C-alpha angles and dihedrals in degrees: 000000000000092000104022095056091062095046096094092053093049094045091049087064090052092048091050091050096051098039096086090051092050090048091056099043105038130064109271097238094052095039094050092051098047096042091050093048092048092048094050093048092045093048092048091049089049093053090048090051089056089051090052093049090049090049091060088074087078086085088066095050109120096234091051093048092047093050092048091052091050092051093043092239126146116229115227117224106215091186134004115278091241091061090053091052091048089051090055091052091046090053090054090051091048092051090051093047092050092049091051092047093050092046092049093049094047092045093051093049092049090051093050093046091052087061088061096051116122095033123113115267093245095054110118101174121051119185115203120200103238139133091221113090107230140144128189138180107219112202117233168138088255099025112216135191115219116196128171121230089240092059093049091047091053094056134072119233096264089046090053088055088054092049094051093044089051093052093043089055090056090053098040094051096038095236091170089070092055093047093047091048091051091048091052091047090055092046087057094041117019090191087077093065093115090054092055091049090050093048091049089052093045096054089055090048089047091054090045091055092048091049091050090050092049095048093037094223122093092186093054089048091052091047092050091049093051094046092049090050093049092047093049094047117197110005118242120229110266141151091222122102099250130187091239130053140160095272097059092125091057092046092051091049091049091054090055090061132059116280111273118255123258096238094191090184090064091046090052090051091053091050090049089052087054092052095051095071090052091052091048091051090048091053091047090050091053091049092050093048091053090049093049090048090055091048101045101036 
């Protein structure tokens, strides 16, 4: 258990380090899925490792110590007591971070859905009268696209088609679930921050590629993206899946090249990396169960 229990924490650093490389080399749709899955499994394994470390404090419980002394048995300390205490504190912090992440996500979605109130259920596109150029894909059901009049006014007809195709791709492929899962993974394990940033970028790249395929013109898609970014100015922080983001330059450059390959072998390696923390946590669990059996029997 001494080594296995720390495996998820160490491998989360490796996953965070390779995620930007995977995001650049692998097709966005595939990379976004495998990185999110690996992050969720790694974060869950990390939380379970903290639970295991906290559980080692059972050796210091007064009844257990008293019984061991009566039976003349020596209690084995799998980890120092201080690490167990720190694990308990870390679990409390993780619980608070997860609660905040869930509350923020639900609050943002409620606020966006309130903007759609009063429209018929079958309405997909909602145009809001506003001088601020913005566009959002609002997850459903039913999924809605909210676009401000200023954004539509800033784009040419073909660029509006790109905008709508981009937002429809977010809804059709449920990108909000990937972004939410990545956010929760980071709430549980802050070391996975680079993975969340990469996934957020990849879902935008994924939607860009779908828009380019729908319109049939990668150059027009890149031009629409650049024009929308210039019209919107500096993006405001938001949990919504907006048409603009901080990596617009990289997205425009990517559209001026051929779509990246799928490289399923790389994707499989990333998934394997996500499985390793779970295996390490499982081995640590088995070690702890044997230890507790020796102590309590």
